[in-house]
C-alpha positions as CSV (number, residue, x, y, z in Angstrom):
1,M,173.5,33.6,-0.9
2,L,174.5,32.5,2.7
3,D,175.4,36.1,3.5
4,D,172.1,37.3,2.1
5,Q,170.1,34.7,4.1
6,T,172.1,35.6,7.3
7,S,171.4,39.2,6.9
8,K,167.8,38.6,6.2
9,Q,167.5,36.4,9.3
10,T,169.3,39.0,11.4
11,F,167.0,41.8,10.0
12,T,163.9,39.7,10.8
13,R,165.1,39.0,14.4
14,V,165.9,42.8,14.9
15,L,162.5,43.8,13.6
16,A,160.9,41.2,15.8
17,R,162.7,42.4,18.9
18,R,161.7,46.1,18.0
19,R,158.1,45.0,17.7
20,F,158.2,43.1,20.9
21,A,159.7,46.0,22.6
22,D,156.9,48.2,21.2
23,I,154.3,45.8,22.4
24,L,155.7,44.9,25.7
25,P,154.6,48.1,27.5
26,K,151.1,47.7,26.3
27,L,151.1,44.1,27.4
28,V,152.1,45.1,30.9
29,L,149.6,47.8,31.2
30,A,146.7,46.0,29.6
31,P,145.6,44.2,32.9
32,S,145.6,47.5,34.6
33,F,143.9,49.3,31.9
34,A,141.2,46.6,31.8
35,I,140.6,46.6,35.5
36,T,140.4,50.5,35.5
37,L,138.1,50.2,32.6
38,V,135.6,47.8,34.2
39,F,135.9,48.8,38.0
40,V,136.2,52.5,37.4
41,Y,134.4,53.7,34.3
42,G,132.2,50.6,34.1
43,F,130.7,51.3,37.6
44,I,130.4,55.0,37.0
45,L,128.2,54.1,33.9
46,F,126.3,51.5,36.2
47,T,125.8,54.0,38.9
48,G,124.5,56.5,36.4
49,A,122.1,53.8,35.1
50,L,121.0,53.1,38.7
51,S,120.3,56.8,39.2
52,L,117.5,56.6,36.6
53,T,115.8,53.6,38.3
54,G,113.8,52.9,41.4
55,S,116.3,50.5,42.8
56,K,115.9,50.0,46.6
57,L,117.7,47.4,48.5
58,L,119.3,45.8,45.4
59,P,120.0,47.1,41.9
60,D,117.1,46.8,39.6
61,L,117.5,48.2,36.2
62,T,114.0,47.3,35.1
63,K,112.4,49.9,37.3
64,W,113.0,52.8,35.0
65,V,111.9,56.2,36.6
66,G,114.0,58.8,34.6
67,L,115.0,61.9,36.5
68,T,112.7,61.3,39.4
69,N,115.6,60.4,41.7
70,Y,117.3,63.7,41.0
71,E,113.9,65.7,41.6
72,R,113.6,63.8,44.9
73,L,117.2,64.5,45.7
74,F,116.9,68.4,45.3
75,D,113.7,68.4,47.1
76,H,115.0,66.6,50.1
77,P,116.1,69.0,53.0
78,N,119.0,66.8,54.0
79,W,120.6,67.1,50.7
80,W,120.7,70.9,51.1
81,I,121.9,70.6,54.6
82,S,124.7,68.4,53.0
83,L,125.5,71.0,50.3
84,G,125.5,73.7,52.9
85,N,128.0,71.9,55.2
86,L,130.1,71.0,52.0
87,A,130.4,74.7,51.2
88,I,131.4,75.8,54.6
89,F,133.9,73.0,55.0
90,T,135.4,73.5,51.4
91,C,135.8,77.3,51.8
92,L,137.5,77.2,55.2
93,Y,139.4,74.1,54.4
94,I,140.9,75.3,51.1
95,T,141.4,78.9,52.5
96,I,143.1,78.0,55.8
97,C,145.1,75.2,54.4
98,S,146.5,77.3,51.7
99,V,147.3,80.2,54.0
100,L,149.0,78.0,56.7
101,G,150.8,75.9,54.1
102,L,152.2,79.0,52.5
103,A,153.2,80.4,55.8
104,L,155.0,77.2,56.9
105,A,156.6,76.9,53.5
106,I,158.0,80.5,53.5
107,L,159.3,79.8,57.1
108,L,161.2,76.7,56.1
109,D,162.4,78.5,52.9
110,Q,164.4,80.8,55.2
111,K,166.9,77.9,55.7
112,I,166.3,77.7,59.3
113,R,167.9,75.2,61.6
114,G,166.1,72.1,62.2
115,E,164.5,72.2,59.0
116,G,165.2,68.4,58.6
117,V,163.3,67.9,61.6
118,L,160.4,70.2,61.1
119,R,159.5,69.2,57.7
120,P,158.7,65.5,58.6
121,I,156.8,66.7,61.6
122,Y,154.6,68.9,59.4
123,L,154.2,66.0,56.9
124,Y,153.3,63.3,59.4
125,P,149.7,63.9,59.8
126,M,149.2,63.3,56.0
127,A,150.6,59.8,56.6
128,L,147.7,58.9,58.8
129,S,144.3,57.8,57.4
130,F,141.4,60.1,57.9
131,I,139.8,57.4,60.2
132,V,142.7,57.6,62.4
133,T,142.7,61.3,62.4
134,G,139.0,61.5,63.1
135,V,139.1,59.2,66.0
136,A,142.1,61.1,67.6
137,W,140.3,64.4,67.2
138,K,136.9,62.9,68.5
139,W,138.7,61.9,71.6
140,F,140.5,65.1,72.0
141,L,137.4,67.3,71.5
142,D,134.9,65.1,73.5
143,P,134.0,67.1,76.7
144,G,134.1,64.0,78.8
145,I,137.5,62.7,78.2
146,G,139.2,65.4,75.9
147,L,140.5,68.9,76.2
148,E,137.5,70.3,78.4
149,H,138.0,67.3,80.8
150,V,141.9,67.9,81.0
151,M,141.5,71.8,81.6
152,K,139.0,71.2,84.3
153,L,141.4,68.7,85.9
154,W,144.1,71.5,85.9
155,G,141.8,73.8,87.9
156,F,140.1,75.7,85.0
157,E,136.5,74.8,86.1
158,S,134.8,77.5,83.9
159,F,136.6,76.3,80.7
160,S,134.2,74.8,78.2
161,F,134.7,73.6,74.6
162,R,131.7,71.6,73.4
163,W,131.8,72.2,69.6
164,I,131.7,68.6,68.7
165,K,128.4,68.3,70.6
166,D,126.9,71.5,69.3
167,S,124.9,71.3,66.1
168,Q,126.0,75.0,65.1
169,F,129.6,74.3,65.5
170,A,130.2,70.7,64.9
171,I,131.1,71.2,61.3
172,Y,134.0,73.5,62.3
173,T,135.5,70.6,64.3
174,I,135.6,68.6,61.1
175,V,137.4,71.6,59.5
176,I,140.0,71.8,62.3
177,A,140.9,68.1,61.9
178,A,141.0,68.3,58.2
179,I,143.4,71.3,58.3
180,W,145.7,69.6,60.9
181,Q,145.9,66.7,58.5
182,S,146.4,68.4,55.2
183,S,148.2,71.7,55.8
184,G,151.6,69.8,56.0
185,F,151.0,68.3,52.5
186,V,150.1,71.9,51.1
187,M,153.3,73.2,52.8
188,A,155.5,70.6,50.9
189,M,153.8,71.7,47.6
190,F,154.5,75.4,48.3
191,L,158.0,74.6,49.5
192,A,158.9,72.8,46.3
193,G,157.4,75.9,44.3
194,L,159.4,78.3,46.5
195,R,162.8,76.3,46.0
196,G,161.9,76.3,42.0
197,V,161.9,80.0,41.7
198,D,164.8,81.3,39.8
199,N,167.4,82.9,42.2
200,E,168.6,85.4,39.7
201,I,165.1,87.0,39.6
202,I,165.2,87.2,43.3
203,K,168.6,88.7,43.4
204,A,167.8,91.3,40.9
205,A,164.7,92.3,42.8
206,Q,166.8,92.6,45.9
207,I,169.5,94.6,44.2
208,D,166.6,97.1,43.1
209,G,165.8,97.4,46.8
210,A,162.6,95.3,47.1
211,S,161.7,94.3,50.7
212,N,160.9,90.8,51.7
213,W,157.2,91.5,51.7
214,T,157.4,93.1,48.2
215,L,159.5,90.2,47.0
216,Y,156.9,87.6,48.0
217,R,153.8,89.7,47.1
218,R,154.9,91.0,43.7
219,I,157.4,88.3,42.4
220,I,157.6,85.0,44.2
221,I,153.9,84.2,44.9
222,P,152.7,85.4,41.5
223,M,155.1,82.9,39.9
224,M,153.8,80.1,42.1
225,T,150.3,80.3,40.4
226,P,150.5,76.8,39.1
227,V,151.3,75.4,42.4
228,F,148.3,77.3,44.0
229,L,146.1,75.9,41.2
230,S,147.4,72.3,42.0
231,A,146.8,72.8,45.6
232,F,143.3,74.1,45.1
233,V,142.4,71.1,42.8
234,V,143.7,68.5,45.4
235,L,142.1,70.1,48.4
236,A,138.8,70.7,46.5
237,H,138.8,67.0,45.4
238,L,139.4,65.9,49.1
239,A,136.7,68.1,50.4
240,I,133.9,66.9,48.0
241,K,134.8,63.3,48.8
242,S,134.9,64.0,52.6
243,Y,133.4,60.9,54.3
244,D,135.7,59.0,56.5
245,L,136.7,61.9,58.6
246,V,133.2,62.9,59.2
247,V,132.1,59.3,60.0
248,A,134.9,58.8,62.4
249,M,134.4,62.2,64.3
250,T,130.6,62.8,64.4
251,D,129.0,60.1,62.0
252,G,126.9,63.1,60.7
253,G,125.7,64.3,64.0
254,P,124.5,66.0,66.1
255,G,121.4,65.0,64.0
256,T,122.3,65.9,60.5
257,A,124.7,68.9,61.6
258,T,127.7,67.6,59.8
259,W,126.1,65.7,56.9
260,T,128.0,65.9,53.7
261,P,127.1,64.6,50.0
262,A,129.3,61.7,50.5
263,L,127.6,60.8,53.9
264,F,124.3,61.5,52.4
265,M,125.0,58.9,49.6
266,Q,126.1,56.3,52.2
267,K,123.1,56.9,54.4
268,F,120.5,56.6,51.7
269,T,122.2,53.8,49.8
270,F,122.9,51.4,52.7
271,G,121.2,52.8,55.6
272,R,117.7,53.6,54.1
273,N,117.9,51.1,51.0
274,E,117.3,54.0,48.6
275,M,119.9,52.8,46.0
276,G,118.4,54.9,43.1
277,M,118.6,58.1,45.1
278,G,122.0,57.3,46.6
279,S,123.3,56.8,43.1
280,A,121.8,60.1,42.0
281,S,123.7,61.9,44.7
282,A,126.8,60.0,43.7
283,I,126.6,61.3,40.1
284,I,126.0,64.8,41.4
285,M,129.3,64.4,43.4
286,L,131.0,63.1,40.4
287,M,129.9,66.2,38.4
288,M,131.4,68.4,41.3
289,V,134.7,66.7,41.1
290,A,134.8,66.8,37.3
291,A,134.0,70.6,37.4
292,V,137.2,71.0,39.4
293,I,139.5,68.6,37.7
294,V,138.5,68.9,34.0
295,P,139.3,72.5,33.6
296,Y,142.6,71.9,35.3
297,L,143.5,69.1,33.0
298,Y,142.4,71.1,29.9
299,S,144.6,73.9,30.9
300,E,147.6,71.7,31.6
301,L,147.0,70.0,28.1
302,A,146.8,73.4,26.5
303,K,150.0,74.5,28.0
304,K,151.8,71.4,26.8
305,K,150.5,71.9,23.3
306,S,151.6,75.5,23.3
307,S,155.0,74.7,24.6
């Protein structure tokens, strides 16, 4: 009888430990899950509700106006300016970052001397906040104290570089600063992809007489399609949310020349006390981000299920 009781007690203890071990991760993650649920998804729903109201300085869910804010948003010229700037910024930012990052990755993949020094140098800008990057580039491009001023001190009196003050070219200065900050990160992604390519395939292609150009164009780069897709998703997400870099460099100026949807949202929500319209612009931005991320997540889940 004692042996049976002892075995039952032991079994109960083991079962209790296993249950506790199963519950422990959930208990640990519960606070983070609750915070995320409230402060991310809860506020997304709250913003969506505000976008359907006539809220001004403070939220007011009693002033229900339906889709009026969305109609006003797409009738507003500054919103279309913001979308145009976003299109220019996104296309140039993603394209140049991808090309430059791939070129740097291929360079480092050649096992050159000093790779251990060059790699941190390329990655260093990503360690800076966009505010710091924006302020530094604002000083560098300012005609009064930056590049133009230094070149004239060196004797190049005819040198002129006033893009940051020119409404037609100011958006391109934002692109330059963003590329400087992000291309090293893209390089690291591509370098990891290059180092992950099967060497046996490369050796077989070299034995067949494939040149380096053919090797990269026909074999290596096509095998890195998932890396390109990941880089595209990250860069597109950063481009759509671009705010702090714009604020630090130009604050949307000259005039509205460098407005982006994120800056539009801030200006209308907190600058003009149009919380309903600002919320509508935030929901449109959310839809833009979702249009990039959701297909990517769906494809990744489909790959896992098929494998």
